[in-house]
C-alpha positions as CSV (number, residue, x, y, z in Angstrom):
1,M,16.6,-27.8,9.5
2,T,15.8,-27.6,5.8
3,T,18.4,-27.7,3.0
4,L,20.5,-24.8,1.8
5,P,18.5,-22.4,-0.5
6,R,20.1,-23.6,-3.8
7,A,19.0,-20.7,-5.9
8,L,21.3,-18.3,-3.9
9,F,24.4,-20.4,-4.5
10,W,24.4,-20.5,-8.3
11,D,28.2,-20.1,-8.4
12,V,29.2,-22.9,-6.0
13,D,28.3,-26.6,-5.5
14,P,26.0,-26.5,-2.5
15,Q,27.1,-30.1,-1.7
16,T,30.6,-28.8,-0.9
17,L,29.5,-26.0,1.5
18,D,30.1,-26.8,5.1
19,L,27.8,-24.6,7.2
20,K,30.3,-24.3,10.0
21,K,33.4,-23.7,7.8
22,H,31.7,-21.4,5.4
23,A,29.2,-19.8,7.8
24,R,30.0,-16.2,7.0
25,F,29.8,-16.7,3.2
26,V,26.4,-18.5,3.6
27,I,25.1,-15.8,5.9
28,E,26.2,-12.9,3.7
29,R,24.7,-14.5,0.6
30,V,21.3,-15.0,2.3
31,L,21.3,-11.6,3.8
32,Q,22.2,-10.0,0.5
33,F,20.0,-11.9,-1.9
34,G,17.6,-14.0,0.1
35,R,13.8,-14.0,0.0
36,P,11.7,-14.2,3.1
37,E,11.7,-18.0,3.0
38,D,15.5,-18.0,2.7
39,L,15.8,-15.7,5.7
40,R,13.6,-18.1,7.7
41,W,15.9,-20.9,6.8
42,L,18.9,-18.7,7.9
43,L,17.4,-18.1,11.3
44,G,16.9,-21.8,11.7
45,A,20.3,-22.7,10.5
46,F,22.4,-20.2,12.5
47,D,22.0,-18.5,15.9
48,E,21.6,-14.7,16.1
49,E,25.2,-14.3,17.4
50,A,26.6,-15.9,14.2
51,I,24.4,-13.7,12.0
52,V,25.3,-10.5,13.9
53,G,29.0,-11.5,13.8
54,A,28.8,-11.9,10.0
55,V,27.1,-8.5,9.6
56,R,29.8,-6.9,11.7
57,A,32.7,-8.5,9.8
58,S,31.3,-8.5,6.3
59,R,33.1,-6.8,3.4
60,R,30.7,-8.3,0.9
61,L,27.4,-6.8,1.9
62,D,26.5,-3.6,0.0
63,R,25.9,-0.5,2.1
64,K,22.1,-0.5,1.8
65,T,21.9,-4.2,2.9
66,A,24.5,-3.7,5.7
67,T,22.7,-0.6,7.0
68,F,19.3,-2.5,7.0
69,W,20.7,-5.5,9.0
70,A,22.7,-3.2,11.4
71,V,19.5,-1.4,12.2
72,H,17.5,-4.6,12.5
73,F,20.0,-6.2,14.9
74,G,20.9,-2.9,16.8
75,I,24.5,-2.9,15.7
76,P,26.1,0.6,15.7
77,S,27.2,1.4,12.1
78,E,30.8,2.1,13.2
79,E,31.0,-1.6,14.2
80,V,30.1,-2.8,10.7
81,T,33.2,-3.2,8.6
82,C,31.6,-2.5,5.3
83,L,30.1,0.8,6.6
84,R,33.3,2.3,7.8
85,K,34.9,5.0,5.7
86,S,38.0,3.8,3.8
């Protein structure tokens, strides 16, 4: 596994990020701002179940990004927290 894509974590010290403890934060950041190479890293660093779980639970993804990943992973929109009506 390669190292964390540092450019995406400009606001935190990447050395302090624990991929298990901060999994949802890391996944959300890569899904929201990542480039193709960052997404390849993400798929190598986390299993699909963890990524799908992060998409479902996220409140940080914008609607466009959440919709894209929900369609990509076949997640019904009503199961994605940030796509629910408030």
